[in-house]
C-alpha positions in Angstrom: -84.1 -11.1 35.5 -81.1 -8.8 35.7 -82.1 -5.1 35.4 -79.5 -2.4 34.5 -80.6 1.1 35.4 -78.8 4.2 34.0 -79.7 7.8 35.0 -78.2 10.3 32.7 -76.9 13.6 34.2 -78.4 13.0 37.6 -78.3 10.5 40.4 -81.5 8.5 41.0 -82.5 8.0 44.7 -82.9 4.6 46.2 -86.7 4.9 46.3 -86.9 5.4 42.5 -84.5 2.5 41.9 -86.6 0.2 44.1 -89.7 1.3 42.3 -88.2 0.5 38.9 -86.9 -2.9 40.1 -90.3 -3.8 41.5 -92.3 -2.8 38.4 -90.0 -4.3 35.8 -89.6 -7.6 37.7 -93.4 -8.0 37.6 -93.0 -8.6 33.8 -91.6 -12.0 34.7 -95.2 -13.1 35.6 -96.1 -12.8 31.9 -93.0 -14.4 30.3 -90.4 -16.5 32.1 -87.9 -16.2 29.3 -86.9 -12.6 29.8 -83.1 -12.5 30.0 -82.5 -8.9 31.1 -83.8 -5.4 31.1 -82.2 -2.0 30.5 -83.7 1.2 31.9 -82.5 4.6 30.9 -83.8 7.7 32.8 -83.2 11.1 31.3 -84.5 14.7 32.0 -85.1 16.7 28.9 -84.3 20.4 29.3 -87.3 22.2 28.1 -90.2 24.2 29.5 -92.8 21.5 29.3 -93.6 19.9 32.7 -93.5 16.4 31.1 -89.8 16.4 30.8 -88.9 13.0 32.5 -88.1 10.3 30.0 -87.9 6.6 30.8 -86.8 4.1 28.2 -87.1 0.4 28.9 -85.6 -2.4 26.8 -86.3 -6.1 27.5 -84.1 -8.8 26.0 -86.2 -11.9 25.2 -84.9 -14.9 23.1 -85.8 -14.1 19.5 -86.5 -10.4 19.9 -86.0 -7.2 21.9 -89.0 -5.2 23.3 -88.7 -1.5 23.8 -90.8 1.4 25.1 -90.1 5.1 25.6 -92.4 7.2 27.8 -92.3 10.9 28.7 -94.2 12.0 31.7 -94.2 14.5 34.7 -92.5 12.0 37.0 -90.2 9.1 36.5 -92.5 6.8 38.5 -95.4 7.7 36.1 -93.1 7.1 33.1 -92.0 3.7 34.4 -95.6 2.7 35.2 -96.9 3.6 31.8 -93.8 2.0 30.2 -94.4 -1.3 32.1 -98.0 -1.3 31.0 -97.0 -1.0 27.4 -94.4 -3.7 27.7 -96.9 -6.0 29.4 -99.0 -5.8 26.2 -95.9 -6.4 24.1 -94.7 -9.4 26.2 -98.2 -11.0 26.1 -98.4 -10.5 22.3 -94.8 -11.9 21.8 -95.7 -15.0 23.9 -98.9 -15.6 22.0 -96.9 -15.3 18.7 -94.3 -17.7 20.0 -97.0 -20.3 20.9 -98.6 -19.8 17.4 -102.0 -18.6 18.7 
């Protein structure tokens, strides 16, 4: 799966990029028809400590799956986003099989 990562108004370090690649690629275990993924990282300027936003969009034949998570760190936002997408991918696959 091809993953495109955008960090808005900052440069993400290699450790974060590797973490994203690793986590998002694990979604292939649940559905082998995932075409690509788009990840957008953004820091919201406010006084709340949970100001890191990660948006993940997966392109699957027949639909697009999307999640947006806001947490204290990008790693945490990616982890919770991938958990949510795992549920969506499993549900989509079950629907496609007609279960």
